[in-house]
C-alpha positions as CSV (number, residue, x, y, z in Angstrom):
1,M,-39.1,-50.3,9.7
2,R,-36.4,-50.1,7.1
3,A,-38.2,-47.2,5.3
4,T,-38.2,-45.0,8.4
5,P,-34.6,-43.6,8.0
6,L,-35.2,-43.0,4.3
7,L,-38.4,-41.0,5.0
8,S,-36.5,-39.0,7.7
9,I,-33.8,-38.1,5.2
10,I,-36.3,-37.1,2.6
11,F,-38.3,-35.0,5.1
12,F,-35.1,-33.3,6.3
13,L,-34.0,-32.4,2.7
14,L,-37.5,-31.0,1.9
15,F,-37.6,-29.0,5.1
16,G,-34.1,-27.6,4.4
17,A,-35.1,-26.6,0.8
18,V,-38.2,-24.9,2.0
19,N,-36.3,-23.1,4.8
20,A,-33.6,-21.9,2.3
21,Q,-36.3,-20.7,-0.1
22,A,-38.0,-18.8,2.8
23,Q,-34.7,-17.2,3.8
24,K,-34.0,-16.3,0.2
25,G,-37.2,-14.4,0.1
26,E,-36.3,-12.4,3.2
27,I,-33.1,-11.0,1.6
28,I,-33.5,-7.4,0.3
29,Q,-31.1,-5.0,-1.5
30,I,-31.3,-1.5,0.0
31,S,-30.1,1.3,-2.2
32,G,-30.4,5.0,-1.2
33,V,-28.8,8.3,-0.7
34,T,-27.9,10.3,2.4
35,M,-28.8,14.0,2.3
36,T,-29.0,17.0,4.6
37,A,-32.5,17.6,6.1
38,D,-32.4,21.4,5.6
39,S,-30.9,21.9,2.1
40,L,-31.1,18.4,0.6
41,Q,-27.4,18.4,-0.2
42,A,-25.6,15.1,-0.4
43,V,-23.8,13.9,2.7
44,P,-20.8,11.8,1.6
45,F,-18.9,9.1,3.5
46,V,-21.8,8.2,5.9
47,T,-21.3,4.9,7.7
48,V,-24.2,2.5,7.2
49,T,-24.2,-0.6,9.4
50,V,-26.7,-3.3,10.2
51,K,-27.3,-3.4,13.9
52,N,-26.1,-6.5,15.8
53,K,-24.5,-7.8,12.7
54,N,-20.9,-7.5,11.4
55,R,-21.9,-6.0,8.1
56,G,-22.1,-2.5,6.6
57,T,-20.9,0.0,4.0
58,N,-20.2,3.7,3.4
59,S,-21.9,6.2,1.1
60,N,-19.7,7.5,-1.8
61,N,-18.9,11.1,-2.7
62,A,-22.5,11.7,-3.9
63,G,-24.0,10.1,-0.8
64,I,-25.2,7.0,-2.6
65,F,-25.0,3.6,-0.9
66,S,-26.1,0.0,-1.5
67,L,-26.4,-2.8,1.0
68,A,-27.8,-6.3,1.1
69,C,-29.6,-7.2,4.4
70,M,-32.6,-9.1,5.7
71,K,-36.1,-7.8,6.2
72,G,-36.7,-6.6,9.7
73,D,-33.0,-5.5,10.1
74,T,-32.2,-2.1,11.5
75,L,-29.8,0.2,9.6
76,H,-27.7,2.6,11.6
77,F,-26.5,5.8,9.9
78,S,-23.6,7.7,11.5
79,I,-21.1,10.4,10.6
80,I,-19.2,13.1,12.6
81,G,-21.1,16.4,12.6
82,Y,-24.6,14.8,12.2
83,R,-27.0,13.1,14.5
84,S,-27.1,9.3,14.2
85,K,-30.2,7.8,12.6
86,D,-31.8,4.3,12.7
87,Y,-34.1,2.9,10.1
88,V,-36.0,-0.3,10.6
89,I,-36.8,-2.3,7.4
90,D,-40.4,-3.5,7.3
91,K,-40.7,-7.3,7.5
92,N,-43.8,-7.2,5.2
93,I,-42.1,-5.1,2.5
94,E,-42.7,-6.6,-1.0
95,G,-40.0,-7.4,-3.5
96,M,-36.2,-7.8,-3.1
97,F,-35.2,-4.2,-3.9
98,F,-35.9,-1.1,-2.0
99,N,-34.8,2.6,-2.5
100,M,-34.7,5.1,0.2
101,V,-33.6,8.7,1.1
102,Q,-32.0,9.1,4.5
103,L,-32.1,12.7,5.8
104,M,-29.2,13.7,8.2
105,V,-29.7,16.5,10.7
106,Q,-26.6,18.5,11.6
107,D,-25.5,18.2,15.2
108,T,-24.9,21.2,17.3
109,F,-21.8,21.5,19.5
110,Y,-21.9,23.8,22.5
111,L,-18.5,25.3,23.6
112,P,-17.8,26.2,27.2
113,E,-18.4,29.8,28.3
114,T,-15.5,32.2,27.9
115,I,-15.4,35.4,30.0
116,I,-13.3,38.3,28.7
117,R,-12.2,40.7,31.5
118,P,-10.6,44.2,31.2
119,V,-6.9,44.8,31.7
120,P,-6.0,44.8,35.4
121,D,-4.7,47.9,37.2
122,D,-1.1,46.6,37.4
123,F,-0.8,46.4,33.6
124,D,2.1,48.9,33.7
125,Y,4.1,46.8,36.2
126,A,3.4,43.6,34.3
127,F,4.4,45.2,31.0
128,K,7.7,46.3,32.4
129,Y,8.7,43.4,34.6
130,W,7.0,40.2,33.4
131,D,9.4,37.8,31.8
132,I,7.6,36.5,28.7
133,G,9.3,33.6,27.0
134,D,10.6,33.7,23.4
135,D,8.5,32.4,20.6
136,Q,9.7,29.7,18.3
137,Y,11.2,32.1,15.8
138,A,13.2,34.0,18.4
139,T,14.5,30.7,19.9
140,A,15.6,29.5,16.5
141,M,17.4,32.8,15.8
142,K,19.2,32.5,19.1
143,N,20.2,28.9,18.5
144,T,21.5,29.6,15.0
145,N,23.5,32.8,16.0
146,R,27.1,32.8,14.8
147,Q,28.5,33.3,18.3
148,A,26.4,30.5,19.7
149,M,27.4,28.2,17.0
150,L,31.1,29.0,17.6
151,R,30.7,28.3,21.3
152,V,29.1,25.0,20.6
153,M,31.8,24.1,18.0
154,Y,34.7,24.8,20.4
155,S,33.0,23.2,23.5
156,L,31.9,19.9,21.8
157,P,34.5,17.1,21.7
158,K,35.3,15.4,18.4
159,S,33.1,12.6,17.3
160,G,34.2,9.1,16.5
161,A,34.2,9.8,12.8
162,E,36.3,13.0,13.2
163,N,38.8,11.1,15.4
164,Q,39.1,8.3,12.9
165,S,39.6,10.8,10.0
166,Y,42.3,12.6,12.0
167,Q,44.1,9.3,12.8
168,Q,43.9,8.2,9.2
169,M,45.4,11.5,8.1
170,Q,48.3,11.1,10.5
171,D,48.9,7.6,9.3
172,R,48.9,8.7,5.7
173,Q,51.4,11.5,6.5
174,S,53.7,9.1,8.4
175,T,53.6,6.7,5.5
176,Y,54.4,9.5,3.0
177,Y,57.6,10.4,4.9
178,Y,58.5,6.8,5.7
179,G,62.3,6.3,5.5
180,Q,63.2,10.0,5.4
181,Q,63.3,13.0,7.7
182,K,60.0,14.9,8.1
183,P,60.2,18.6,7.1
184,M,60.4,21.1,9.9
185,N,57.8,23.9,9.9
186,I,60.0,26.5,11.7
187,M,60.5,28.3,8.4
188,N,56.9,27.7,7.2
189,P,55.1,31.1,7.0
190,F,51.7,29.5,7.2
191,K,52.6,27.8,10.5
192,W,53.9,31.1,11.8
193,G,50.6,32.7,10.9
194,E,48.7,30.0,12.8
195,F,51.0,30.6,15.8
196,F,50.3,34.4,15.8
197,E,46.6,33.8,15.5
198,A,46.6,31.3,18.4
199,W,48.7,33.8,20.4
200,K,46.1,36.6,19.8
201,R,43.3,34.3,20.8
202,G,45.1,33.5,24.1
203,D,45.4,29.8,23.5
204,F,48.7,29.8,25.4
205,R,47.4,31.5,28.5
206,K,47.3,29.5,31.7
207,K,43.8,28.3,32.5
208,Y,42.9,28.0,36.1
């Protein structure tokens, strides 16, 4: 009775070793190349996956790939522009290494039908009166026009940074003349020039 557990353990170990050896014999290394079926040119970057298993690889620039899998697995080859292919590895294949060439057939895309019609009879009217929007270049030229930039410059209020800079300039000027009388600009020719320019622009007109 005491030998029964010991025999069970020995049997379990032997069974596990035989099962591991059997599984080791089912592993196979698949190496191959993906090529076009019509011209036998290499097809790079083909995705090679093992179906129903989270395992796969990609072919390199020359279309060469290598993948370890089990005998009886199904390899799935897929890439944009070519039809997907499946390859079933034979369970009775001998050895642990297998080389293959997978031919990829280019897929055909059918575009929807396009009908070209002649110019309608009211082409003259459309050419004269239709309002066609500006393209990007014309829009950019309008937005960067000097007059448009000036209008934007005069209409936009000062930003926070500009107001802060102006206030700091006023503070520096007040500090500079601290304790003395500030100079009067009534005899300053530059200030008179600014006055005449503002007068010409109409800055002193009443705005209703």
